[in-house]
C-alpha positions in Angstrom: 0.0 0.0 0.0 2.9 2.3 0.8 4.6 1.7 -2.5 1.3 2.4 -4.3 1.0 5.8 -2.7 4.6 6.6 -3.3 4.2 5.7 -7.0 1.1 7.9 -7.3 3.0 10.8 -5.7 5.9 10.3 -8.0 3.7 10.2 -11.1 1.9 13.3 -10.0 5.2 15.1 -9.5 6.3 14.0 -13.0 3.1 15.3 -14.6 3.4 18.6 -12.6 7.0 19.0 -13.8 6.1 18.4 -17.5 3.0 20.7 -17.6 3.6 24.1 -19.1 3.0 27.0 -16.7 1.8 29.4 -19.4 -1.2 27.4 -20.7 -2.2 25.4 -17.7 -1.4 27.9 -14.9 0.7 25.6 -12.9 3.6 23.3 -13.5 7.3 23.6 -14.1 7.3 23.6 -17.9 9.9 20.9 -18.4 8.1 19.3 -21.3 10.6 20.5 -23.9 13.5 19.2 -21.8 11.8 15.8 -21.5 11.3 15.6 -25.2 14.9 16.5 -25.8 15.9 13.8 -23.4 13.7 11.2 -25.1 15.0 12.3 -28.6 18.6 11.7 -27.3 17.8 8.6 -25.3 15.7 6.5 -27.6 18.5 5.8 -30.2 20.8 4.8 -27.4 18.2 2.5 -25.8 17.5 1.1 -29.3 21.2 0.3 -29.8 21.4 -1.4 -26.4 18.3 -3.5 -27.1 19.7 -4.4 -30.5 23.0 -5.6 -29.0 21.2 -7.6 -26.4 19.1 -9.3 -29.1 22.2 -10.1 -31.1 23.9 -11.7 -28.1 20.7 -13.7 -27.3 20.6 -14.9 -30.9 24.2 -16.0 -30.8 23.7 -17.8 -27.6 20.6 -19.5 -29.0 22.5 -20.7 -32.1 25.2 -22.1 -29.9 22.6 -23.9 -27.7 21.0 -25.4 -30.8 24.3 -26.6 -32.1 25.2 -28.2 -28.8 21.8 -29.9 -28.6 22.2 -31.2 -32.1 25.7 -32.6 -31.2 24.3 -34.2 -28.0 21.4 -35.8 -30.0 23.8 -37.2 -32.6 26.1 -38.5 -29.8 23.2 -40.3 -28.1 22.0 -41.9 -31.3 25.4 -43.3 -32.3 25.7 -46.1 -29.7 22.1 -47.2 -30.5 23.0 -47.5 -34.2 26.2 -49.4 -33.5 24.4 -51.9 -31.3 21.8 -52.7 -34.0 24.3 -53.3 -36.8 
């Protein structure tokens, strides 16, 4: 319950900071600064997400190759015993 109230207070403070004082009559008018931050931050975040996706893809390919080797290894003794 305490964390819910803290979250609501923080959201209200963020909205208050973004609202323009001129048109609403209250607020800090940080909207343009927030947009500038997002414009600069979104490409950086996109690059980080892309790198993480590449690393996950490489790890997945290695896991599949390892599983294929394990499967072939487990099938070899069964084939030799039948022959």
